[in-house]
N, C-alpha and C positions, 0 to 999 in steps of 0.2 A: 729725644723728640722723634715721633713716628713720622715716617714719610708718607705723604698722600699719594694713592694710586690714581687718582683722577687727574686728568688733563684739563686745563682751562679751555672752556669753549670759546670759539671764535664769534665775535660780535657780527651780526649781519651788517652787510654794507648798505648804506642807504642808496636808493636808486635816484639817478639823476633825472632831470626832466626829459632828457632825450631817451633814456632807457625805459621810462615810464610810457613815453609816446609810443616806442617800438613794440612794447609788450601790449598796449592797447590796440594797435593796429593788427598784430598777430591774432589777438583774441577775437577782434571783430571779424577778420577774414575766416577764422575757423567757425564761428557762430553762422556766418553767411553761407559757408560751404554746406554746413549740416542742414540748415534751413532750406537751401536749394535742392538738396537731395531728396527731401520729403520724408525724412525719417520720423518714425514714430517712437514716443517715449512714454514711460509710465510714471505717474504721479500719484502720491498717497501714502498712507502709513497704516500700521496694524490697527490703530485705534479708529480709523476711518475707513472710507471706501477707496478703491483705487480707480484711476482714470487713465485711459489711453489718449494721448494728445497727439495730433499732427503737427510737427514742427514747422511745416511750410506755411500754413495759414493760422497756426496756434488755436485750431478748432478742436474741441473735445470730441473724440470719436466715440468713445465709450465711457460711461460713467457708472458709478454704483456697482462696481465688481468687487465682492468681497474677499476674493482669493487672490493673493499676489501671483501665485503660479499661473492662474488663468489669465491675468492681465499681462504677464510676461510671455505667455503663449501667443496672445492676440497680437502683441507688439512684434514678436518674432515672425509670426505669419505675414503680417502687413509689410514689415521691413524687407522680407525676402521675396515677395510677390512683385511682379512688374506693375508700374503705375496704371496701366490701362486695365488691369484685372481688379483693381481696388474696389470699384463700384459694386461689382457683383460679389466679390469676396467679403466685403463689408455686410452686405445684405444677407449672405449666408451665415456669417458669424453672429449677426444679430439674432438670427432664428434660434441658433444654439444657446447664445447667452439668455435669451428670454425662456428658453425651455428648461435650463438647469438652474439658473440663478435663484428661482424662487424656493426651490427645495433646499438649496445650500444655506440661503438666509435663514430658513425656518430652523435648520438644525443648529446653526450658530447660536440663534437666540435660545433654543432649548438648552444648549451646552452652558450658556451663560446663566440661565435660570437654575439649572441643577448645581452649578458651582455656587451660587449665591445660597441656595436652599441648604447645601452642605454646610456652609459657613454658619448659618443661623439655626439650624435644627440641633436640638439636644437629645431627642429620642433616638435610641440606637436602632430600633426596627426600621423607623422612617429613614434613618441614614443609609441603612442597608439597601433598602428599595431605591432610594435616590441614586446610590452609587451604581446599582445594576442598570437603572435607566440612563444614567450618564454614560456608562460604557456601551450600552446599545446605541445611543445617539452618536457617540463618537465613531464607532464601527461604521454606521451608515453614512456619517460624514465623509469618513476616508474613502468609502466605496464610490459615493456621488461625486466627490471631487476627482477621483481618478477617472471616472467615467466622463465627466465634464471636460477635463483636459484633453482626454483621447478623442472626444467628439470635436473638439476644436481643431486638432491636428488632422482629423479625418477630413474636415472641410477642405484644408489645404491640399492634402493628398489627392482626394477625388477631383478638386477643381483643377489641379494642375495637370491632370490626366485628360482634361477637356470635357468632363461631365458637367452638364448644365443644370440638370435637376438633381440636386444633392438630397432632396428630401426622401429619396428612395433608399438611401444608405443608412437612414436612422432607425 
């Protein structure tokens, strides 16, 4: 008979009522500490849009952001800024988001259209043309995405240096 190389796994111990209560209180204090700090976090998925949410009052600060990296950049900028600077910084970030988001969304929709067209099309000449357009749109998307994210970080950089009119840097 062959010997088994696996060890039996330990069964998890059941939590007593006292341990459950201790874990619950630790979790509640952690959540309250995070909420009191006023941290921002990102919610969403690749199939939908991303949102940046203020944990203090559970208010959605930004919505309909289609790029996860942009949402993470906004979250990082707001988490690193002092609370008194949030109002002006949010205003400046809104200008940047409204400037770049429209072009990014158009290119995302174009890429989805080209992908669907490639799946449906049987004509070889049309497929070549669609592939070329898809590559052009993807290149533009990558360029605009980098420009968008760098514009978000420029807001933080110039605002932290005391510049109040950031529109001159765009």
